[in-house]
C-alpha positions in Angstrom: 13.2 186.4 -126.4 14.2 188.1 -129.7 13.3 186.9 -133.1 16.1 185.9 -135.5 17.0 188.6 -138.1 14.6 188.6 -141.0 11.6 187.4 -139.0 10.7 190.8 -137.4 7.2 192.0 -138.5 5.8 195.2 -137.0 2.6 194.8 -135.1 2.7 191.0 -135.1 3.4 188.5 -132.3 4.7 184.9 -132.5 2.9 182.1 -130.7 5.1 179.4 -129.3 4.0 175.8 -130.0 6.1 174.5 -127.0 6.7 176.0 -123.6 10.3 177.1 -123.0 12.1 176.4 -119.7 12.5 179.6 -117.8 9.3 181.4 -119.1 6.6 182.5 -116.7 4.1 179.9 -118.1 6.5 176.9 -117.8 5.4 175.8 -114.4 1.7 176.0 -115.4 2.4 174.0 -118.6 4.4 171.4 -116.5 1.5 171.0 -114.0 -1.1 170.6 -116.9 1.0 168.0 -118.6 1.7 166.1 -115.3 -2.0 166.2 -114.4 -3.0 164.7 -117.8 -0.5 161.9 -117.4 -1.5 161.2 -113.8 -5.2 161.2 -114.7 -4.5 158.6 -117.3 -3.0 156.3 -114.8 -5.7 156.8 -112.1 -4.6 159.7 -110.0 -6.8 162.6 -109.1 -5.7 166.1 -108.1 -6.6 167.0 -104.5 -8.8 170.0 -104.0 -6.9 170.9 -100.8 -3.5 171.1 -102.5 -2.8 171.2 -106.2 0.5 169.4 -105.6 -1.1 166.4 -104.1 -2.5 163.6 -106.2 -4.5 160.7 -104.8 -4.5 157.2 -106.4 -5.7 153.8 -105.4 -3.8 153.1 -102.1 -1.2 155.7 -103.2 -0.3 159.3 -102.7 1.9 161.4 -105.0 3.2 164.8 -104.0 4.8 167.2 -106.4 7.0 170.2 -105.4 8.4 172.1 -108.4 10.0 169.2 -110.3 10.4 166.7 -107.5 8.0 163.9 -107.0 7.4 161.9 -103.8 5.4 158.7 -104.3 4.0 156.7 -101.3 2.0 153.6 -101.5 1.2 150.1 -100.2 3.8 147.7 -101.5 6.8 148.2 -103.7 5.2 146.6 -106.8 2.6 149.3 -107.1 5.1 152.1 -106.5 7.5 150.6 -109.0 4.8 150.3 -111.7 3.7 153.9 -111.3 7.3 155.0 -111.3 8.0 153.2 -114.6 4.9 154.8 -116.1 6.1 158.2 -115.1 9.6 157.6 -116.4 8.2 156.6 -119.8 6.2 159.8 -120.0 8.9 162.1 -118.6 12.7 162.2 -118.4 13.9 161.4 -114.9 15.9 159.4 -112.6 15.5 157.7 -109.1 
């Protein structure tokens, strides 16, 4: 990433306030944000697999940017899906 003309300062670095897609730290930032949102709605990250989240009668598995949600009953699954869609852009 290059700075725009006129912003170059020797010996200084620029700190990004937002993670950019394609950078090395983007997957980590995505996982941290997802974990925060899932924690608020009652899911806990598994110690066996960082992509597995366990909720009340529900399992949520994350692989890169795909989410698999399994649970007892469609009402519970739909409510969690709606909460996730309000927090993140997505589709079915």
